[in-house]
PDB file of N, CA, C and O in Angstrom:
ATOM      1  N   UNK A   1    -138.760  55.139  98.338  1.00  0.00           N
ATOM      2  CA  UNK A   1    -139.476  54.054  97.656  1.00  0.00           C
ATOM      3  C   UNK A   1    -139.457  52.843  98.485  1.00  0.00           C
ATOM      4  O   UNK A   1    -138.419  52.529  99.068  1.00  0.00           O
ATOM      5  N   UNK A   2    -140.599  52.087  98.589  1.00  0.00           N
ATOM      6  CA  UNK A   2    -140.752  51.028  99.384  1.00  0.00           C
ATOM      7  C   UNK A   2    -140.664  49.801  98.383  1.00  0.00           C
ATOM      8  O   UNK A   2    -141.419  49.775  97.411  1.00  0.00           O
ATOM      9  N   UNK A   3    -139.767  48.804  98.605  1.00  0.00           N
ATOM     10  CA  UNK A   3    -139.735  47.665  97.822  1.00  0.00           C
ATOM     11  C   UNK A   3    -140.280  46.531  98.578  1.00  0.00           C
ATOM     12  O   UNK A   3    -139.922  46.325  99.738  1.00  0.00           O
ATOM     13  N   UNK A   4    -141.111  45.804  97.983  1.00  0.00           N
ATOM     14  CA  UNK A   4    -141.676  44.537  98.626  1.00  0.00           C
ATOM     15  C   UNK A   4    -140.481  43.504  99.003  1.00  0.00           C
ATOM     16  O   UNK A   4    -139.501  43.376  98.270  1.00  0.00           O
ATOM     17  N   UNK A   5    -140.646  42.790 100.193  1.00  0.00           N
ATOM     18  CA  UNK A   5    -139.577  41.918 100.520  1.00  0.00           C
ATOM     19  C   UNK A   5    -139.258  40.897  99.377  1.00  0.00           C
ATOM     20  O   UNK A   5    -138.077  40.605  99.189  1.00  0.00           O
ATOM     21  N   UNK A   6    -140.248  40.329  98.591  1.00  0.00           N
ATOM     22  CA  UNK A   6    -139.883  39.547  97.546  1.00  0.00           C
ATOM     23  C   UNK A   6    -139.043  40.040  96.363  1.00  0.00           C
ATOM     24  O   UNK A   6    -138.304  39.336  95.675  1.00  0.00           O
ATOM     25  N   UNK A   7    -139.274  41.422  96.222  1.00  0.00           N
ATOM     26  CA  UNK A   7    -138.433  42.045  95.276  1.00  0.00           C
ATOM     27  C   UNK A   7    -137.033  42.237  95.694  1.00  0.00           C
ATOM     28  O   UNK A   7    -136.100  42.163  94.894  1.00  0.00           O
ATOM     29  N   UNK A   8    -136.891  42.477  96.912  1.00  0.00           N
ATOM     30  CA  UNK A   8    -135.588  42.616  97.481  1.00  0.00           C
ATOM     31  C   UNK A   8    -134.851  41.279  97.385  1.00  0.00           C
ATOM     32  O   UNK A   8    -133.696  41.211  96.964  1.00  0.00           O
ATOM     33  N   UNK A   9    -135.558  40.219  97.788  1.00  0.00           N
ATOM     34  CA  UNK A   9    -134.946  38.865  97.544  1.00  0.00           C
ATOM     35  C   UNK A   9    -134.660  38.612  96.162  1.00  0.00           C
ATOM     36  O   UNK A   9    -133.541  38.146  95.946  1.00  0.00           O
ATOM     37  N   UNK A  10    -135.383  38.803  95.209  1.00  0.00           N
ATOM     38  CA  UNK A  10    -135.116  38.678  93.963  1.00  0.00           C
ATOM     39  C   UNK A  10    -133.873  39.390  93.447  1.00  0.00           C
ATOM     40  O   UNK A  10    -133.015  38.812  92.780  1.00  0.00           O
ATOM     41  N   UNK A  11    -133.819  40.664  93.786  1.00  0.00           N
ATOM     42  CA  UNK A  11    -132.516  41.560  93.418  1.00  0.00           C
ATOM     43  C   UNK A  11    -131.438  40.930  94.050  1.00  0.00           C
ATOM     44  O   UNK A  11    -130.476  40.647  93.336  1.00  0.00           O
ATOM     45  N   UNK A  12    -131.394  40.641  95.293  1.00  0.00           N
ATOM     46  CA  UNK A  12    -130.316  40.010  95.889  1.00  0.00           C
ATOM     47  C   UNK A  12    -129.865  38.768  95.150  1.00  0.00           C
ATOM     48  O   UNK A  12    -128.688  38.607  94.830  1.00  0.00           O
ATOM     49  N   UNK A  13    -130.714  37.991  94.915  1.00  0.00           N
ATOM     50  CA  UNK A  13    -130.191  36.608  94.251  1.00  0.00           C
ATOM     51  C   UNK A  13    -129.661  36.905  92.792  1.00  0.00           C
ATOM     52  O   UNK A  13    -128.733  36.244  92.326  1.00  0.00           O
ATOM     53  N   UNK A  14    -130.266  37.900  92.098  1.00  0.00           N
ATOM     54  CA  UNK A  14    -129.679  38.210  90.791  1.00  0.00           C
ATOM     55  C   UNK A  14    -128.291  38.923  90.880  1.00  0.00           C
ATOM     56  O   UNK A  14    -127.391  38.640  90.089  1.00  0.00           O
ATOM     57  N   UNK A  15    -128.147  39.844  91.852  1.00  0.00           N
ATOM     58  CA  UNK A  15    -126.827  40.422  92.064  1.00  0.00           C
ATOM     59  C   UNK A  15    -125.714  39.322  92.576  1.00  0.00           C
ATOM     60  O   UNK A  15    -124.575  39.367  92.111  1.00  0.00           O
ATOM     61  N   UNK A  16    -126.035  38.468  93.419  1.00  0.00           N
ATOM     62  CA  UNK A  16    -125.299  37.475  93.770  1.00  0.00           C
ATOM     63  C   UNK A  16    -124.765  36.544  92.675  1.00  0.00           C
ATOM     64  O   UNK A  16    -123.621  36.098  92.589  1.00  0.00           O
ATOM     65  N   UNK A  17    -125.811  36.332  91.847  1.00  0.00           N
ATOM     66  CA  UNK A  17    -125.451  35.581  90.570  1.00  0.00           C
ATOM     67  C   UNK A  17    -124.385  36.231  89.743  1.00  0.00           C
ATOM     68  O   UNK A  17    -123.369  35.650  89.362  1.00  0.00           O
ATOM     69  N   UNK A  18    -124.706  37.541  89.480  1.00  0.00           N
ATOM     70  CA  UNK A  18    -123.805  38.446  88.626  1.00  0.00           C
ATOM     71  C   UNK A  18    -122.389  38.548  89.437  1.00  0.00           C
ATOM     72  O   UNK A  18    -121.319  38.535  88.828  1.00  0.00           O
ATOM     73  N   UNK A  19    -122.460  38.639  90.690  1.00  0.00           N
ATOM     74  CA  UNK A  19    -121.128  38.627  91.467  1.00  0.00           C
ATOM     75  C   UNK A  19    -120.425  37.419  91.114  1.00  0.00           C
ATOM     76  O   UNK A  19    -119.253  37.527  90.752  1.00  0.00           O
ATOM     77  N   UNK A  20    -120.939  36.350  91.163  1.00  0.00           N
ATOM     78  CA  UNK A  20    -120.397  34.840  90.929  1.00  0.00           C
ATOM     79  C   UNK A  20    -119.905  34.868  89.530  1.00  0.00           C
ATOM     80  O   UNK A  20    -118.776  34.417  89.337  1.00  0.00           O
ATOM     81  N   UNK A  21    -120.576  35.325  88.536  1.00  0.00           N
ATOM     82  CA  UNK A  21    -120.244  35.348  87.171  1.00  0.00           C
ATOM     83  C   UNK A  21    -118.922  36.137  87.054  1.00  0.00           C
ATOM     84  O   UNK A  21    -117.996  35.681  86.384  1.00  0.00           O
ATOM     85  N   UNK A  22    -118.821  37.416  87.754  1.00  0.00           N
ATOM     86  CA  UNK A  22    -117.675  38.248  87.676  1.00  0.00           C
ATOM     87  C   UNK A  22    -116.529  37.600  88.335  1.00  0.00           C
ATOM     88  O   UNK A  22    -115.399  37.756  87.875  1.00  0.00           O
ATOM     89  N   UNK A  23    -116.729  36.934  89.311  1.00  0.00           N
ATOM     90  CA  UNK A  23    -115.621  36.163  89.935  1.00  0.00           C
ATOM     91  C   UNK A  23    -115.022  35.188  88.996  1.00  0.00           C
ATOM     92  O   UNK A  23    -113.809  35.003  88.896  1.00  0.00           O
ATOM     93  N   UNK A  24    -115.952  34.562  88.299  1.00  0.00           N
ATOM     94  CA  UNK A  24    -115.644  33.405  87.357  1.00  0.00           C
ATOM     95  C   UNK A  24    -114.743  34.038  86.330  1.00  0.00           C
ATOM     96  O   UNK A  24    -113.674  33.506  86.030  1.00  0.00           O
ATOM     97  N   UNK A  25    -115.195  35.276  85.731  1.00  0.00           N
ATOM     98  CA  UNK A  25    -114.501  35.912  84.859  1.00  0.00           C
ATOM     99  C   UNK A  25    -112.903  36.213  85.259  1.00  0.00           C
ATOM    100  O   UNK A  25    -111.947  36.011  84.511  1.00  0.00           O
ATOM    101  N   UNK A  26    -112.854  36.680  86.452  1.00  0.00           N
ATOM    102  CA  UNK A  26    -111.502  36.885  87.051  1.00  0.00           C
ATOM    103  C   UNK A  26    -110.643  35.716  87.004  1.00  0.00           C
ATOM    104  O   UNK A  26    -109.471  35.773  86.633  1.00  0.00           O
ATOM    105  N   UNK A  27    -111.271  34.578  87.409  1.00  0.00           N
ATOM    106  CA  UNK A  27    -110.504  33.318  87.482  1.00  0.00           C
ATOM    107  C   UNK A  27    -110.229  32.965  86.048  1.00  0.00           C
ATOM    108  O   UNK A  27    -109.125  32.484  85.796  1.00  0.00           O
ATOM    109  N   UNK A  28    -111.136  33.151  85.033  1.00  0.00           N
ATOM    110  CA  UNK A  28    -110.822  32.792  83.752  1.00  0.00           C
ATOM    111  C   UNK A  28    -109.593  33.599  83.234  1.00  0.00           C
ATOM    112  O   UNK A  28    -108.696  33.032  82.609  1.00  0.00           O
ATOM    113  N   UNK A  29    -109.571  34.884  83.497  1.00  0.00           N
ATOM    114  CA  UNK A  29    -108.488  35.563  83.149  1.00  0.00           C
ATOM    115  C   UNK A  29    -107.080  35.233  83.768  1.00  0.00           C
ATOM    116  O   UNK A  29    -106.027  35.310  83.135  1.00  0.00           O
ATOM    117  N   UNK A  30    -107.198  34.847  85.115  1.00  0.00           N
ATOM    118  CA  UNK A  30    -106.005  34.296  85.724  1.00  0.00           C
ATOM    119  C   UNK A  30    -105.645  32.909  85.077  1.00  0.00           C
ATOM    120  O   UNK A  30    -104.455  32.605  85.000  1.00  0.00           O
ATOM    121  N   UNK A  31    -106.507  32.145  84.661  1.00  0.00           N
ATOM    122  CA  UNK A  31    -106.182  30.744  84.038  1.00  0.00           C
ATOM    123  C   UNK A  31    -105.795  30.874  82.652  1.00  0.00           C
ATOM    124  O   UNK A  31    -105.384  29.883  82.047  1.00  0.00           O
ATOM    125  N   UNK A  32    -105.894  32.090  82.049  1.00  0.00           N
ATOM    126  CA  UNK A  32    -105.567  32.323  80.626  1.00  0.00           C
ATOM    127  C   UNK A  32    -106.459  31.717  79.730  1.00  0.00           C
ATOM    128  O   UNK A  32    -106.006  31.218  78.700  1.00  0.00           O
ATOM    129  N   UNK A  33    -107.802  31.683  79.996  1.00  0.00           N
ATOM    130  CA  UNK A  33    -108.785  31.098  79.203  1.00  0.00           C
ATOM    131  C   UNK A  33    -109.011  31.810  77.959  1.00  0.00           C
ATOM    132  O   UNK A  33    -108.542  32.944  77.864  1.00  0.00           O
ATOM    133  N   UNK A  34    -109.657  31.315  77.001  1.00  0.00           N
ATOM    134  CA  UNK A  34    -109.803  31.854  75.669  1.00  0.00           C
ATOM    135  C   UNK A  34    -110.688  33.128  75.723  1.00  0.00           C
ATOM    136  O   UNK A  34    -111.721  33.093  76.392  1.00  0.00           O
ATOM    137  N   UNK A  35    -110.313  34.311  75.015  1.00  0.00           N
ATOM    138  CA  UNK A  35    -111.047  35.450  74.987  1.00  0.00           C
ATOM    139  C   UNK A  35    -112.590  35.262  74.680  1.00  0.00           C
ATOM    140  O   UNK A  35    -113.468  35.874  75.289  1.00  0.00           O
ATOM    141  N   UNK A  36    -112.799  34.434  73.765  1.00  0.00           N
ATOM    142  CA  UNK A  36    -114.315  34.176  73.491  1.00  0.00           C
ATOM    143  C   UNK A  36    -115.192  33.766  74.631  1.00  0.00           C
ATOM    144  O   UNK A  36    -116.310  34.235  74.847  1.00  0.00           O
ATOM    145  N   UNK A  37    -114.543  32.780  75.395  1.00  0.00           N
ATOM    146  CA  UNK A  37    -115.204  32.362  76.651  1.00  0.00           C
ATOM    147  C   UNK A  37    -115.288  33.445  77.623  1.00  0.00           C
ATOM    148  O   UNK A  37    -116.328  33.582  78.267  1.00  0.00           O
ATOM    149  N   UNK A  38    -114.356  34.182  77.784  1.00  0.00           N
ATOM    150  CA  UNK A  38    -114.299  35.322  78.806  1.00  0.00           C
ATOM    151  C   UNK A  38    -115.438  36.458  78.322  1.00  0.00           C
ATOM    152  O   UNK A  38    -116.235  36.990  79.095  1.00  0.00           O
ATOM    153  N   UNK A  39    -115.353  36.694  77.003  1.00  0.00           N
ATOM    154  CA  UNK A  39    -116.356  37.715  76.593  1.00  0.00           C
ATOM    155  C   UNK A  39    -117.825  37.134  76.783  1.00  0.00           C
ATOM    156  O   UNK A  39    -118.725  37.891  77.148  1.00  0.00           O
ATOM    157  N   UNK A  40    -118.059  35.819  76.541  1.00  0.00           N
ATOM    158  CA  UNK A  40    -119.489  35.304  76.841  1.00  0.00           C
ATOM    159  C   UNK A  40    -119.770  35.418  78.231  1.00  0.00           C
ATOM    160  O   UNK A  40    -120.923  35.699  78.558  1.00  0.00           O
ATOM    161  N   UNK A  41    -118.775  35.220  79.220  1.00  0.00           N
ATOM    162  CA  UNK A  41    -119.082  35.376  80.610  1.00  0.00           C
ATOM    163  C   UNK A  41    -119.479  36.768  80.997  1.00  0.00           C
ATOM    164  O   UNK A  41    -120.461  37.073  81.674  1.00  0.00           O
ATOM    165  N   UNK A  42    -118.545  37.606  80.456  1.00  0.00           N
ATOM    166  CA  UNK A  42    -118.882  38.985  80.630  1.00  0.00           C
ATOM    167  C   UNK A  42    -120.181  39.607  80.166  1.00  0.00           C
ATOM    168  O   UNK A  42    -120.788  40.504  80.752  1.00  0.00           O
ATOM    169  N   UNK A  43    -120.553  38.972  78.954  1.00  0.00           N
ATOM    170  CA  UNK A  43    -121.998  39.353  78.484  1.00  0.00           C
ATOM    171  C   UNK A  43    -123.004  38.825  79.401  1.00  0.00           C
ATOM    172  O   UNK A  43    -123.997  39.510  79.645  1.00  0.00           O
ATOM    173  N   UNK A  44    -122.845  37.652  79.946  1.00  0.00           N
ATOM    174  CA  UNK A  44    -123.837  37.146  80.883  1.00  0.00           C
ATOM    175  C   UNK A  44    -123.971  37.813  82.138  1.00  0.00           C
ATOM    176  O   UNK A  44    -125.065  37.910  82.695  1.00  0.00           O
ATOM    177  N   UNK A  45    -122.838  38.310  82.644  1.00  0.00           N
ATOM    178  CA  UNK A  45    -122.881  39.184  83.974  1.00  0.00           C
ATOM    179  C   UNK A  45    -123.450  40.490  83.686  1.00  0.00           C
ATOM    180  O   UNK A  45    -124.159  41.039  84.529  1.00  0.00           O
ATOM    181  N   UNK A  46    -123.150  41.141  82.343  1.00  0.00           N
ATOM    182  CA  UNK A  46    -123.890  42.359  82.072  1.00  0.00           C
ATOM    183  C   UNK A  46    -125.273  42.330  82.020  1.00  0.00           C
ATOM    184  O   UNK A  46    -125.949  43.239  82.503  1.00  0.00           O
ATOM    185  N   UNK A  47    -125.831  41.199  81.385  1.00  0.00           N
ATOM    186  CA  UNK A  47    -127.146  41.025  81.152  1.00  0.00           C
ATOM    187  C   UNK A  47    -127.912  40.739  82.663  1.00  0.00           C
ATOM    188  O   UNK A  47    -129.022  41.177  82.968  1.00  0.00           O
ATOM    189  N   UNK A  48    -127.163  40.021  83.395  1.00  0.00           N
ATOM    190  CA  UNK A  48    -127.710  39.805  84.748  1.00  0.00           C
ATOM    191  C   UNK A  48    -127.837  41.222  85.523  1.00  0.00           C
ATOM    192  O   UNK A  48    -128.823  41.414  86.235  1.00  0.00           O
ATOM    193  N   UNK A  49    -126.935  42.117  85.397  1.00  0.00           N
ATOM    194  CA  UNK A  49    -127.070  43.436  86.038  1.00  0.00           C
ATOM    195  C   UNK A  49    -128.097  44.130  85.455  1.00  0.00           C
ATOM    196  O   UNK A  49    -128.825  44.793  86.195  1.00  0.00           O
ATOM    197  N   UNK A  50    -128.336  44.107  84.066  1.00  0.00           N
ATOM    198  CA  UNK A  50    -129.272  44.758  83.440  1.00  0.00           C
ATOM    199  C   UNK A  50    -130.697  44.371  83.885  1.00  0.00           C
ATOM    200  O   UNK A  50    -131.495  45.269  84.152  1.00  0.00           O
ATOM    201  N   UNK A  51    -131.033  43.146  83.970  1.00  0.00           N
ATOM    202  CA  UNK A  51    -132.142  42.606  84.483  1.00  0.00           C
ATOM    203  C   UNK A  51    -132.494  43.028  85.862  1.00  0.00           C
ATOM    204  O   UNK A  51    -133.642  43.327  86.190  1.00  0.00           O
ATOM    205  N   UNK A  52    -131.457  43.042  86.670  1.00  0.00           N
ATOM    206  CA  UNK A  52    -131.587  43.416  88.101  1.00  0.00           C
ATOM    207  C   UNK A  52    -132.037  44.903  88.180  1.00  0.00           C
ATOM    208  O   UNK A  52    -132.850  45.324  89.004  1.00  0.00           O
ATOM    209  N   UNK A  53    -131.401  45.667  87.207  1.00  0.00           N
ATOM    210  CA  UNK A  53    -131.884  47.164  87.213  1.00  0.00           C
ATOM    211  C   UNK A  53    -133.241  47.276  86.744  1.00  0.00           C
ATOM    212  O   UNK A  53    -133.929  48.143  87.283  1.00  0.00           O
ATOM    213  N   UNK A  54    -133.806  46.496  85.757  1.00  0.00           N
ATOM    214  CA  UNK A  54    -135.015  46.552  85.197  1.00  0.00           C
ATOM    215  C   UNK A  54    -136.039  46.117  86.252  1.00  0.00           C
ATOM    216  O   UNK A  54    -137.136  46.671  86.317  1.00  0.00           O
ATOM    217  N   UNK A  55    -135.673  45.112  87.088  1.00  0.00           N
ATOM    218  CA  UNK A  55    -136.697  44.642  88.111  1.00  0.00           C
ATOM    219  C   UNK A  55    -136.730  45.785  89.145  1.00  0.00           C
ATOM    220  O   UNK A  55    -137.818  46.014  89.674  1.00  0.00           O
ATOM    221  N   UNK A  56    -135.744  46.468  89.466  1.00  0.00           N
ATOM    222  CA  UNK A  56    -135.683  47.597  90.543  1.00  0.00           C
ATOM    223  C   UNK A  56    -136.616  48.694  89.870  1.00  0.00           C
ATOM    224  O   UNK A  56    -137.473  49.177  90.610  1.00  0.00           O
ATOM    225  N   UNK A  57    -136.557  49.137  88.586  1.00  0.00           N
ATOM    226  CA  UNK A  57    -137.177  50.060  88.043  1.00  0.00           C
ATOM    227  C   UNK A  57    -138.690  49.782  87.933  1.00  0.00           C
ATOM    228  O   UNK A  57    -139.571  50.620  88.125  1.00  0.00           O
ATOM    229  N   UNK A  58    -138.872  48.464  87.592  1.00  0.00           N
ATOM    230  CA  UNK A  58    -140.276  48.038  87.502  1.00  0.00           C
ATOM    231  C   UNK A  58    -141.035  48.092  88.780  1.00  0.00           C
ATOM    232  O   UNK A  58    -142.228  48.395  88.805  1.00  0.00           O
ATOM    233  N   UNK A  59    -140.264  47.764  89.965  1.00  0.00           N
ATOM    234  CA  UNK A  59    -140.823  47.778  91.200  1.00  0.00           C
ATOM    235  C   UNK A  59    -141.124  49.329  91.519  1.00  0.00           C
ATOM    236  O   UNK A  59    -142.203  49.654  92.013  1.00  0.00           O
ATOM    237  N   UNK A  60    -140.194  50.204  91.236  1.00  0.00           N
ATOM    238  CA  UNK A  60    -140.408  51.539  91.544  1.00  0.00           C
ATOM    239  C   UNK A  60    -141.592  52.150  90.751  1.00  0.00           C
ATOM    240  O   UNK A  60    -142.341  52.938  91.327  1.00  0.00           O
ATOM    241  N   UNK A  61    -141.777  51.842  89.547  1.00  0.00           N
ATOM    242  CA  UNK A  61    -142.828  52.229  88.669  1.00  0.00           C
ATOM    243  C   UNK A  61    -144.223  51.701  89.349  1.00  0.00           C
ATOM    244  O   UNK A  61    -145.215  52.422  89.456  1.00  0.00           O
ATOM    245  N   UNK A  62    -144.168  50.540  89.728  1.00  0.00           N
ATOM    246  CA  UNK A  62    -145.422  49.852  90.217  1.00  0.00           C
ATOM    247  C   UNK A  62    -145.715  50.869  91.499  1.00  0.00           C
ATOM    248  O   UNK A  62    -146.789  51.465  91.571  1.00  0.00           O
ATOM    249  N   UNK A  63    -144.712  51.017  92.473  1.00  0.00           N
ATOM    250  CA  UNK A  63    -144.931  51.766  93.590  1.00  0.00           C
ATOM    251  C   UNK A  63    -145.367  53.160  93.319  1.00  0.00           C
ATOM    252  O   UNK A  63    -146.155  53.713  94.085  1.00  0.00           O
ATOM    253  N   UNK A  64    -144.906  53.739  92.296  1.00  0.00           N
ATOM    254  CA  UNK A  64    -145.382  55.180  91.940  1.00  0.00           C
ATOM    255  C   UNK A  64    -146.731  55.245  91.482  1.00  0.00           C
ATOM    256  O   UNK A  64    -147.482  56.161  91.817  1.00  0.00           O
ATOM    257  N   UNK A  65    -147.083  54.272  90.697  1.00  0.00           N
ATOM    258  CA  UNK A  65    -148.527  54.163  90.114  1.00  0.00           C
ATOM    259  C   UNK A  65    -149.556  53.901  91.261  1.00  0.00           C
ATOM    260  O   UNK A  65    -150.653  54.458  91.273  1.00  0.00           O
ATOM    261  N   UNK A  66    -149.146  53.022  92.226  1.00  0.00           N
ATOM    262  CA  UNK A  66    -150.062  52.646  93.257  1.00  0.00           C
ATOM    263  C   UNK A  66    -150.296  53.954  94.315  1.00  0.00           C
ATOM    264  O   UNK A  66    -151.293  54.024  95.034  1.00  0.00           O
ATOM    265  N   UNK A  67    -149.408  54.803  94.302  1.00  0.00           N
ATOM    266  CA  UNK A  67    -149.681  55.917  95.275  1.00  0.00           C
ATOM    267  C   UNK A  67    -148.926  57.070  94.777  1.00  0.00           C
ATOM    268  O   UNK A  67    -147.898  57.421  95.356  1.00  0.00           O
ATOM    269  N   UNK A  68    -149.406  57.735  93.652  1.00  0.00           N
ATOM    270  CA  UNK A  68    -148.753  58.726  93.008  1.00  0.00           C
ATOM    271  C   UNK A  68    -148.382  60.008  93.899  1.00  0.00           C
ATOM    272  O   UNK A  68    -147.300  60.575  93.755  1.00  0.00           O
ATOM    273  N   UNK A  69    -149.261  60.393  94.749  1.00  0.00           N
ATOM    274  CA  UNK A  69    -148.988  61.470  95.625  1.00  0.00           C
ATOM    275  C   UNK A  69    -147.808  61.362  96.503  1.00  0.00           C
ATOM    276  O   UNK A  69    -146.921  62.208  96.617  1.00  0.00           O
ATOM    277  N   UNK A  70    -147.897  60.195  97.129  1.00  0.00           N
ATOM    278  CA  UNK A  70    -146.776  59.849  98.113  1.00  0.00           C
ATOM    279  C   UNK A  70    -145.489  59.699  97.439  1.00  0.00           C
ATOM    280  O   UNK A  70    -144.484  60.172  97.970  1.00  0.00           O
ATOM    281  N   UNK A  71    -145.417  59.051  96.253  1.00  0.00           N
ATOM    282  CA  UNK A  71    -144.278  58.917  95.518  1.00  0.00           C
ATOM    283  C   UNK A  71    -143.651  60.204  95.017  1.00  0.00           C
ATOM    284  O   UNK A  71    -142.434  60.389  95.036  1.00  0.00           O
ATOM    285  N   UNK A  72    -144.541  61.094  94.566  1.00  0.00           N
ATOM    286  CA  UNK A  72    -144.028  62.383  94.208  1.00  0.00           C
ATOM    287  C   UNK A  72    -143.492  63.195  95.340  1.00  0.00           C
ATOM    288  O   UNK A  72    -142.531  63.954  95.211  1.00  0.00           O
ATOM    289  N   UNK A  73    -144.147  63.010  96.456  1.00  0.00           N
ATOM    290  CA  UNK A  73    -143.714  63.735  97.551  1.00  0.00           C
ATOM    291  C   UNK A  73    -142.238  63.183  98.114  1.00  0.00           C
ATOM    292  O   UNK A  73    -141.484  63.921  98.749  1.00  0.00           O
ATOM    293  N   UNK A  74    -141.960  61.957  97.838  1.00  0.00           N
ATOM    294  CA  UNK A  74    -140.726  61.488  98.285  1.00  0.00           C
ATOM    295  C   UNK A  74    -139.677  61.497  97.134  1.00  0.00           C
ATOM    296  O   UNK A  74    -138.613  60.883  97.220  1.00  0.00           O
ATOM    297  N   UNK A  75    -140.064  62.269  95.998  1.00  0.00           N
ATOM    298  CA  UNK A  75    -139.156  62.474  94.905  1.00  0.00           C
ATOM    299  C   UNK A  75    -139.040  61.447  93.793  1.00  0.00           C
ATOM    300  O   UNK A  75    -138.127  61.442  92.967  1.00  0.00           O
ATOM    301  N   UNK A  76    -140.042  60.575  93.841  1.00  0.00           N
ATOM    302  CA  UNK A  76    -140.266  59.463  92.795  1.00  0.00           C
ATOM    303  C   UNK A  76    -141.419  59.725  91.894  1.00  0.00           C
ATOM    304  O   UNK A  76    -142.177  58.798  91.613  1.00  0.00           O
ATOM    305  N   UNK A  77    -141.603  60.896  91.431  1.00  0.00           N
ATOM    306  CA  UNK A  77    -142.651  61.152  90.383  1.00  0.00           C
ATOM    307  C   UNK A  77    -142.428  60.231  89.200  1.00  0.00           C
ATOM    308  O   UNK A  77    -141.373  59.611  89.067  1.00  0.00           O
ATOM    309  N   UNK A  78    -143.454  60.147  88.327  1.00  0.00           N
ATOM    310  CA  UNK A  78    -143.308  59.300  87.291  1.00  0.00           C
ATOM    311  C   UNK A  78    -142.111  59.721  86.278  1.00  0.00           C
ATOM    312  O   UNK A  78    -141.473  58.900  85.618  1.00  0.00           O
ATOM    313  N   UNK A  79    -141.921  61.007  86.257  1.00  0.00           N
ATOM    314  CA  UNK A  79    -140.958  61.361  85.345  1.00  0.00           C
ATOM    315  C   UNK A  79    -139.523  60.915  85.895  1.00  0.00           C
ATOM    316  O   UNK A  79    -138.672  60.448  85.138  1.00  0.00           O
ATOM    317  N   UNK A  80    -139.320  61.088  87.246  1.00  0.00           N
ATOM    318  CA  UNK A  80    -138.009  60.575  87.744  1.00  0.00           C
ATOM    319  C   UNK A  80    -137.767  59.058  87.521  1.00  0.00           C
ATOM    320  O   UNK A  80    -136.659  58.614  87.221  1.00  0.00           O
ATOM    321  N   UNK A  81    -138.903  58.271  87.690  1.00  0.00           N
ATOM    322  CA  UNK A  81    -138.779  56.888  87.480  1.00  0.00           C
ATOM    323  C   UNK A  81    -138.566  56.583  85.948  1.00  0.00           C
ATOM    324  O   UNK A  81    -137.890  55.594  85.665  1.00  0.00           O
ATOM    325  N   UNK A  82    -139.053  57.302  85.017  1.00  0.00           N
ATOM    326  CA  UNK A  82    -138.852  57.116  83.617  1.00  0.00           C
ATOM    327  C   UNK A  82    -137.420  57.462  83.466  1.00  0.00           C
ATOM    328  O   UNK A  82    -136.776  56.703  82.742  1.00  0.00           O
ATOM    329  N   UNK A  83    -136.784  58.475  84.015  1.00  0.00           N
ATOM    330  CA  UNK A  83    -135.327  58.789  83.820  1.00  0.00           C
ATOM    331  C   UNK A  83    -134.505  57.627  84.305  1.00  0.00           C
ATOM    332  O   UNK A  83    -133.534  57.285  83.631  1.00  0.00           O
ATOM    333  N   UNK A  84    -134.827  56.947  85.488  1.00  0.00           N
ATOM    334  CA  UNK A  84    -134.095  55.945  86.025  1.00  0.00           C
ATOM    335  C   UNK A  84    -134.134  54.833  85.012  1.00  0.00           C
ATOM    336  O   UNK A  84    -133.079  54.252  84.755  1.00  0.00           O
ATOM    337  N   UNK A  85    -135.387  54.439  84.338  1.00  0.00           N
ATOM    338  CA  UNK A  85    -135.442  53.408  83.301  1.00  0.00           C
ATOM    339  C   UNK A  85    -134.473  53.835  82.103  1.00  0.00           C
ATOM    340  O   UNK A  85    -133.712  53.020  81.582  1.00  0.00           O
ATOM    341  N   UNK A  86    -134.551  55.101  81.724  1.00  0.00           N
ATOM    342  CA  UNK A  86    -133.737  55.340  80.504  1.00  0.00           C
ATOM    343  C   UNK A  86    -132.261  55.228  80.886  1.00  0.00           C
ATOM    344  O   UNK A  86    -131.478  54.979  79.970  1.00  0.00           O
ATOM    345  N   UNK A  87    -131.785  55.380  82.119  1.00  0.00           N
ATOM    346  CA  UNK A  87    -130.357  55.206  82.326  1.00  0.00           C
ATOM    347  C   UNK A  87    -129.915  53.774  82.245  1.00  0.00           C
ATOM    348  O   UNK A  87    -128.730  53.460  82.135  1.00  0.00           O
ATOM    349  N   UNK A  88    -130.956  52.874  82.306  1.00  0.00           N
ATOM    350  CA  UNK A  88    -130.515  51.422  82.062  1.00  0.00           C
ATOM    351  C   UNK A  88    -130.631  51.063  80.663  1.00  0.00           C
ATOM    352  O   UNK A  88    -130.062  50.029  80.313  1.00  0.00           O
ATOM    353  N   UNK A  89    -131.246  51.714  79.837  1.00  0.00           N
ATOM    354  CA  UNK A  89    -131.510  51.295  78.421  1.00  0.00           C
ATOM    355  C   UNK A  89    -130.385  51.854  77.508  1.00  0.00           C
ATOM    356  O   UNK A  89    -130.403  51.629  76.298  1.00  0.00           O
TER     357      UNK A  89
END
C-alpha cells in the first residue's frame, strides 16, 4: 500500500502526540496524581491512537478504490481493508 507523504506526516504527528500523552500518564503515576486525571489522559491517548488507525485505514481504502487491481494483487483487496477497519472498531 502506498501512503501519500501528507498522510505519513499526519500519522507521525498523531503518534507523537499520543506518545507524549503516554509519557505524561507515566509522570502522573510517578507523581501520585489523582486517578480521575490519569484516566482522562489515558482516554485521550487511546482516542489519539484510534484516530491514527482510522487515518491509516482511510488512506488504505482510498488507495484500494483508486486502483483495485493493483491493490488486490498486493494483498489489499477491499475485504482485507474492511477487516483492518473492523480491528479498530
